[in-house]
C-alpha positions in Angstrom: 8.1 -5.7 23.5 11.5 -5.1 22.0 11.9 -5.2 18.4 15.6 -5.8 18.8 18.1 -5.1 21.4 20.7 -3.5 19.2 20.0 0.0 20.8 20.1 -1.1 24.3 23.1 -3.1 23.6 24.9 -0.1 22.3 24.0 1.9 25.5 25.6 -0.8 27.6 28.8 -1.1 25.7 29.0 2.7 25.6 28.8 2.5 29.5 31.6 0.0 29.5 33.6 2.2 27.4 33.1 5.1 29.7 34.1 2.9 32.6 37.2 1.8 30.9 38.5 4.9 29.4 42.3 4.4 28.5 42.0 0.7 28.6 43.2 -0.4 25.2 41.3 -3.7 25.7 37.9 -1.9 26.5 35.1 -2.7 23.9 34.2 -0.1 21.4 30.7 1.4 21.4 28.4 0.8 18.6 27.6 4.1 16.8 24.0 4.2 15.6 23.9 6.4 12.6 20.6 7.6 11.3 19.6 5.7 8.1 20.2 7.5 4.7 17.8 6.9 1.9 19.1 5.9 -1.6 19.5 9.0 -3.9 19.4 11.5 -1.1 21.5 13.9 -3.3 18.7 13.6 -5.9 15.8 14.4 -3.7 13.9 17.8 -3.5 16.0 20.3 -1.8 13.4 21.1 0.9 13.1 17.5 1.7 16.7 16.9 1.8 17.1 19.8 4.2 14.6 18.5 6.4 16.0 14.9 6.6 19.5 16.5 7.2 18.1 18.7 10.1 16.3 15.8 11.9 19.2 13.3 11.4 21.5 15.8 13.1 18.9 16.0 16.0 19.2 12.1 16.3 23.1 12.4 16.4 22.9 14.9 19.1 21.1 12.4 21.4 20.5 9.0 20.0 19.0 7.9 23.2 15.8 10.2 22.6 12.9 8.2 21.1 11.3 11.2 20.0 14.2 12.3 17.8 14.2 8.9 16.0 10.4 8.9 15.7 10.4 12.4 14.3 12.8 11.5 11.6 10.8 8.3 10.9 7.8 10.5 10.3 9.6 12.5 7.6 10.4 9.4 5.9 7.1 7.8 6.5 5.4 10.9 5.2 7.3 10.7 1.9 6.9 7.1 1.5 10.5 6.2 2.4 9.4 3.1 4.1 12.6 1.2 4.7 14.6 4.2 6.7 11.2 5.0 8.4 11.0 1.3 9.6 14.6 1.5 11.0 13.8 4.8 12.7 10.7 3.7 14.4 12.5 0.4 15.5 15.1 2.6 17.3 12.4 4.8 18.8 10.7 1.7 20.2 14.0 0.2 21.4 14.5 3.4 23.2 11.1 3.8 24.9 9.3 0.5 24.4 6.4 1.6 26.6 5.5 4.5 24.1 2.4 3.4 22.3 2.7 6.0 19.7 6.0 4.8 18.4 5.0 1.3 18.6 1.9 2.2 16.4 4.2 3.9 13.7 6.4 0.9 13.8 3.3 -1.4 13.1 2.3 1.0 10.2 5.6 0.7 8.6 5.9 -3.2 9.1 2.7 -3.4 7.4 3.7 -1.3 4.5 7.0 -3.3 4.0 5.3 -6.5 3.9 6.2 -7.7 7.5 2.7 -8.8 8.3 3.1 -11.1 11.3 5.5 -8.6 12.9 2.8 -5.9 12.2 0.2 -7.9 14.0 2.2 -8.4 16.9 3.1 -4.9 17.1 -0.5 -3.7 16.9 -1.4 -6.0 19.8 1.2 -4.4 21.6 -0.1 -1.0 20.9 -3.6 -2.1 22.0 -2.1 -3.5 25.4 -0.3 -0.1 26.2 -3.2 2.2 24.9 -6.2 0.0 25.0 -8.7 2.8 24.2 -6.8 3.7 21.0 -9.3 2.4 18.6 -7.3 2.6 15.3 -5.0 0.2 16.6 -7.9 -2.5 16.9 -9.4 -1.8 13.5 -6.1 -1.6 11.6 -5.2 -5.0 13.2 -8.6 -6.2 12.0 -8.0 -5.3 8.4 -4.7 -6.8 8.4 -6.1 -10.2 9.9 -9.0 -10.0 7.3 -6.4 -9.7 4.5 -4.9 -12.9 5.7 -8.2 -14.8 5.8 -8.2 -14.9 9.6 -11.9 -14.0 9.9 -12.7 -14.7 13.5 -9.7 -12.9 14.9 -10.6 -9.9 12.7 -14.1 -9.9 14.0 -12.7 -9.7 17.6 -10.5 -6.6 16.7 -13.4 -4.8 14.9 -15.6 -5.5 17.8 -13.0 -4.2 20.2 -12.6 -1.0 18.2 -16.4 -0.6 18.0 -16.8 -1.1 21.8 -14.6 1.9 22.3 -16.1 4.3 19.9 -18.6 3.6 17.2 -16.9 4.4 14.1 -17.0 3.9 10.2 -13.9 1.9 10.0 -15.0 -0.5 12.7 -18.3 -0.7 11.1 -16.6 -1.2 7.6 -14.5 -4.2 9.2 -17.6 -5.8 10.8 -19.4 -5.4 7.4 -16.5 -7.1 5.5 -16.4 -10.0 8.0 -20.2 -10.7 7.5 -19.6 -10.5 3.7 -17.1 -13.1 4.0 -19.5 -15.2 5.8 -22.2 -14.5 3.2 -24.5 -12.8 5.7 -25.7 -9.9 3.8 -28.5 -9.0 6.4 -25.7 -8.5 9.0 -24.0 -6.1 6.7 -26.9 -4.0 6.4 -27.5 -3.9 10.2 -24.0 -3.0 10.9 -24.0 -0.2 8.4 -27.6 1.1 9.1 -26.7 3.9 11.5 -24.5 5.5 9.1 -26.5 4.9 6.0 -29.7 6.1 8.0 -28.1 9.7 8.9 -26.5 10.1 5.5 -22.8 10.2 7.1 -21.7 7.0 5.4 -18.6 7.4 3.3 -18.7 6.0 -0.2 -16.9 2.7 0.9 -19.7 1.9 3.2 -22.3 2.5 0.4 -20.1 0.1 -1.7 -20.4 -2.6 1.0 -24.1 -2.0 1.3 -24.4 -2.3 -2.6 -22.6 -5.8 -2.3 -24.9 -6.9 0.5 -28.1 -5.9 -1.5 -26.7 -7.8 -4.5 -26.3 -10.8 -2.4 -29.9 -10.4 -1.3 -31.1 -10.0 -5.0 -32.4 -6.4 -4.3 -31.0 -5.2 -7.5 -32.8 -1.8 -7.4 -31.2 -0.9 -4.1 -27.9 -2.4 -5.0 -27.5 -0.2 -8.1 -28.3 3.0 -6.2 -25.9 2.1 -3.3 -23.1 1.2 -5.7 -23.2 4.3 -7.6 -23.1 6.1 -4.4 -20.0 4.1 -3.7 -18.3 4.3 -6.9 -15.3 6.6 -5.5 -14.9 4.3 -2.6 -11.3 4.5 -1.6 -11.6 4.5 2.4 -10.5 7.6 4.2 -10.5 6.9 7.9 -9.8 9.5 10.7 -6.7 8.2 12.7 -4.9 10.8 15.0 -1.4 9.1 14.9 -1.8 7.8 11.5 -2.4 11.4 10.2 0.7 12.7 11.8 2.5 11.8 8.7 0.5 14.5 6.9 1.9 17.1 9.2 5.6 16.0 8.3 5.3 16.6 4.6 7.1 19.1 2.7 4.4 21.6 1.4 5.2 20.6 -2.3 4.3 17.0 -1.6 1.3 18.0 0.4 -0.2 19.7 -2.6 1.0 16.8 -4.8 -1.0 14.5 -2.7 -3.9 16.5 -3.1 -3.7 16.6 -6.9 -3.4 12.8 -7.0 -6.7 12.7 -5.3 -8.2 13.5 -8.7 -6.7 10.4 -10.2 -8.5 8.3 -7.5 -11.7 9.9 -8.5 -11.1 9.3 -12.3 -10.8 13.0 -13.0 -7.0 13.3 -14.2 -7.8 16.5 -16.3 -8.7 18.3 -13.1 -5.3 17.5 -11.5 -3.2 19.0 -14.4 -3.3 22.7 -13.4 -2.2 22.0 -9.9 0.6 19.8 -11.1 1.9 22.1 -13.8 2.1 24.9 -11.1 4.1 22.5 -8.9 6.5 21.9 -11.5 7.1 25.6 -12.2 8.4 25.7 -8.5 10.4 22.5 -8.7 10.9 21.6 -12.4 12.9 18.5 -11.8 10.8 16.8 -9.2 10.6 13.2 -10.2 7.2 12.4 -8.6 5.7 15.4 -10.0 7.0 14.9 -13.5 5.6 11.1 -13.3 2.0 12.4 -12.1 1.8 15.2 -14.6 3.0 12.9 -17.5 0.3 10.2 -16.5 -2.3 13.0 -16.1 -1.6 14.2 -19.7 -2.0 10.8 -21.1 -5.1 10.0 -19.3 -6.7 13.2 -20.3 -5.8 12.6 -23.9 -2.8 15.1 -24.3 -0.6 12.3 -25.6 2.3 14.5 -27.0 2.5 16.5 -23.7 2.4 13.3 -21.7 5.2 11.8 -23.8 7.4 15.0 -23.5 7.0 15.1 -19.8 8.0 11.4 -19.2 10.9 11.8 -21.6 12.1 14.7 -19.5 11.7 12.7 -16.4 14.2 10.2 -18.1 16.5 12.7 -18.9 16.8 14.3 -15.5 16.6 10.8 -13.6 18.0 8.1 -15.8 19.3 6.3 -12.8 15.9 5.8 -11.4 13.9 2.7 -12.4 10.5 4.4 -12.3 11.7 7.0 -15.0 12.0 4.1 -17.6 8.9 2.2 -16.2 6.7 5.2 -16.7 8.0 5.8 -20.2 7.3 2.1 -21.0 3.8 2.5 -19.8 3.5 5.7 -22.1 4.4 3.5 -25.0 2.2 0.7 -23.9 -0.6 3.3 -23.9 0.3 4.2 -27.5 0.4 0.3 -28.3 3.9 0.5 -29.3 4.8 -2.6 -27.3 8.2 -3.4 -28.7 9.4 0.0 -27.5 7.6 -0.4 -24.2 9.3 -3.7 -23.7 12.6 -2.1 -24.3 12.1 0.7 -21.7 11.0 -1.7 -19.1 13.9 -3.9 -19.7 15.9 -0.8 -18.9 14.2 -0.3 -15.6 14.9 -4.0 -14.6 18.4 -3.6 -15.5 18.8 -0.6 -13.0 16.8 -2.4 -10.3 16.4 -6.1 -10.8 14.4 -6.4 -7.5 11.6 -4.0 -8.5 8.4 -5.9 -8.6 6.4 -3.4 -10.7 8.9 -3.5 -13.6 8.7 -7.4 -13.8 4.8 -7.1 -13.5 4.6 -4.6 -16.3 7.1 -6.6 -18.5 4.8 -9.8 -18.0 1.7 -7.7 -19.0 3.4 -6.5 -22.1 4.6 -9.8 -23.1 1.1 -11.3 -22.6 -0.1 -8.4 -25.1 2.6 -9.6 -27.5 1.6 -13.2 -27.4 4.7 -14.4 -25.7 3.3 -16.3 -22.9 6.1 -18.4 -21.5 8.5 -15.5 -20.7 5.5 -13.4 -19.7 4.8 -16.1 -17.1 8.4 -16.1 -15.9 8.3 -12.4 -15.4 5.1 -12.3 -13.5 6.3 -15.2 -11.3 9.3 -13.0 -10.6 6.9 -10.2 -9.7 5.0 -12.1 -7.2 8.1 -13.5 -5.6 9.3 -10.0 -5.0 6.1 -8.7 -3.8 4.0 -11.6 -2.5 1.3 -9.5 -1.2 0.8 -7.6 -4.5 -2.7 -8.3 -5.7 -2.0 -6.8 -9.1 0.8 -9.1 -9.6 -0.9 -12.3 -8.5 -4.0 -11.2 -10.8 -1.8 -10.7 -13.9 -0.2 -13.9 -13.2 -3.5 -15.5 -13.0 -4.7 -14.1 -16.3 -1.5 -15.2 -17.9 -1.8 -18.6 -16.7 -5.5 -18.8 -18.0 -4.0 -17.7 -21.5 -1.6 -20.5 -21.3 -4.5 -23.0 -20.3 -2.5 -23.8 -17.1 -5.8 -24.1 -15.2 -4.4 -25.1 -11.9 -1.7 -22.4 -11.7 -4.3 -19.9 -12.7 -6.4 -21.1 -10.0 -3.8 -20.9 -7.4 -3.0 -17.3 -8.5 -6.8 -16.0 -8.3 -7.0 -17.8 -4.8 -4.2 -15.7 -3.7 -6.0 -12.5 -5.0 -9.1 -13.1 -3.1 -7.1 -14.2 0.0 -5.4 -11.0 0.1 -8.7 -9.0 -1.0 -11.6 -11.3 0.3 -14.2 -8.5 -0.9 -12.7 -8.4 -4.6 -15.7 -10.4 -5.7 -15.1 -9.7 -9.6 -12.2 -12.0 -9.4 -14.2 -15.1 -8.3 -15.5 -15.3 -12.0 -12.0 -15.9 -13.2 -11.4 -18.3 -10.3 -14.5 -20.1 -11.1 -13.4 -20.5 -14.8 -9.9 -21.8 -13.7 -11.5 -24.4 -11.3 -14.0 -25.5 -13.9 -11.3 -26.2 -16.4 -9.1 -27.9 -13.9 -11.9 -30.2 -13.1 -13.2 -28.9 -9.8 -16.8 -28.5 -10.5 -17.7 -28.0 -6.7 -15.0 -25.3 -6.3 -16.1 -23.7 -9.4 -19.7 -23.6 -8.6 -19.0 -21.9 -5.2 -16.7 -19.3 -6.9 -19.2 -18.5 -9.8 -22.0 -18.1 -6.9 -19.6 -15.6 -5.0 -18.9 -13.8 -8.3 -22.7 -13.2 -8.7 -23.0 -11.4 -5.5 -21.4 -8.4 -6.9 -19.8 -7.3 -10.3 -18.1 -4.4 -8.7 -14.2 -4.3 -7.8 -12.9 -3.8 -4.3 -12.3 -0.3 -3.1 -8.6 -1.0 -2.8 -8.2 -2.0 -6.5 -9.7 1.3 -7.8 
């Protein structure tokens, strides 16, 4: 499967140039330059040096798939997804039978919102390397997000047939939950729950199933065990990005795990040490500022985020983080001022429009809030947070049909986000859909826990 033919066409044209050297009418070869990320000159010096090194390797031999792929891994590991997508695309064009580069291409297609393309590429990986289970279960989770339950079940079953694993079991459990078959959930999860190896996310799914069965005693225990339930699956190729991180960012990622577990104060010492080594690093400043605020160190948090703006005034996230700080202090007019600065820098940054809408809702300015949130979902149609914020805004506006549409999109993207069903039920009830409201409220009663992805 070729993502595009540009690379092969360039080689063909180059061959024509070689054959027609000296002929003024010979075609000119297409020069494939490695992609350069925005603000490269503002990046961490170690990361910038690694990008330059691997880009030079590509220029030495642009026919080598591994050189394109290795540059893509650097970009992917530092969340520079657009240039990573381009690099993996060139790697696949150069070596279309290499399942590994196909897999990384699928990962970037998924992360950049190219859902259908990702599904096709995952299927190609499964064809080229049928025993590589992550290709099947990653395809399954993506299908599940699209509401394609039967196809998702096939993908998870294929993964489980290769090697019994927790991600495949989690996928089959989510399929059973979507079909409201809690006993099947427990049967799928039983081996991992019985031997004590189940990740927290599997405990979370078991807790939801127990709630659906009315076993509140067992549900409470399982949901407590699953409270820190961000899934962390083993994936040989997927974990390659960890090996391509600059050490600073590896340690930063480790510190951010504390945020996910609700313990920001424990991240502060690591972040402070990282900032000593790289005092101007944007991501570290943002993380430390947020950690200070969440730990109640408000003045330190505000000082850190102001420094981020001073050092990186051209970056939209600098102003957005400062806006969130003032929102944290309930200084909403100033928060709105700073979020508008963020939008002025990058009008296509969905997170800024979402935050603007949320602030406007708090100010009671519902019409412009709705416009901002509609813009946010238009820019990021797969953002659960943006759709949920839009739904809440439409509820406040008594626009019941629009609220229901937004909440339906939320549960379509995250079928196990059962807490949203109560909001959907309210919107449907007010819009006159009694049957739909009853079904939604019934689903809401199965669990009061948020999905793992939203934590």
